[in-house]
C-alpha positions, 0 to 999 in steps of 0.5 A: 376084514374091514370094509372100506365103505358100507354099500346101501341102496337107498330108496329116494324116490319122491324125496329131497336131494340137495345138489349144489353147483353148476357145470358137467359134474353138478349136472351129472348129479343131478341126472342121477338124483332124478333118475332114482325118482328124487326131487332136486333141490338146489338150495341147502336152506330149502333142501333142510327146511323140506327134510333132505337128508343127502347133499351133492356138492359140486362147486367150482370155488374152494371156499363155497364148496368147504362152506356148504359142505361144512353147513350140510353136515351140521345140518345132519345131511350126508354129504358127497362132495364131487372127485373130493372122497376125502370130504364125502360121507358118501361116495356114488358108485358106477350102476349096472342097471337091469332094474330091478337089479342093481350092481354097484361097482365101487372104489370107496372114492379111489378111482372112479375111472377103475370103477366104470371099467369094471362095470363096463365089463360086467354091463357086457356079460349080463343078459338084458332080461336079468331084471325081468327074471327078478321081477318074475322071482319075487312074483313067484314067491307064493308058489315056492312056497307052497312048491317047498314049504321048508325055507332050507328046501327052498333055498337049496332050490333057488340055489339049484336053479340059478347056479352055472347050466342050471334052469334059471341060470342068470348069466342067460336070456331066459322065458318068460315063463321060465320061472313057471315051469321050473317050479313045476318040474323042479327039484331041490337041490341035494344035501351033502357035507363037504370038505374044502382043504384050504391052500392059503389065506387068499380067497383069490385061490379058492377053486372055482367049485369050492367058491360054489360051495362057500355060497351055497353052504347052510352051514360051516364048520371052521376051525380057529386058523381059518382066514376071515377072508375066506369066511367072507366069501361064504353066505352071511347067514350059514351057521358057523359052527366049530369042529365037534358041533352037531351039524343040521341037515343042508349043505355043510362045508368043513374048512380045513388048513 
């Protein structure tokens, strides 16, 4: 399955970013750039001299818009032309902010309104303390390695804790010491072999249980006829095995048509 765009999170703190234009659209981009900690540069030549790598162009005048977009791109900058996805090297998503957790909803420029509607739905579902949970897990990395020296066991323990109803279920508010208490008493998720009988090539037809299994699997046993759209729902680092290959320890899922 081909992605319409590759979503990336770009660190911009202290970096120059060119924002050209006046009016509401340009002001919104300036706010976005400043929110990321970047330095807003409103002159293209100055931005190029200072090593800017990104430019937002929000001119009302079509001639100025085309000219500045071309100049910026020829200088090696990635260019976003506001409301003109056909002229963009990248588009800006609608953001759900639970820093350091960020969820970006994009439509590759097809509909900013749709992206906004989806963002608002997701925003209403997520607890305000989700960022604190992420920070606590980051701070507990050393303790996790002590608790589970083996990386596979550590990953399965985290999978179990973060699963629906788990000790660290991210969809509910957690106490400040939830991660520490979990590490003290947690047990890793069970290993096992599972078979998923696919009823169609559409990943939307997967049951919730099957979708969770794909997300947790350490290895997948895949026949030649398993659709790529189904495989896209699995962990990117899960082993891909052919039927009959030796199976590793952990959670192994066989996909059958």
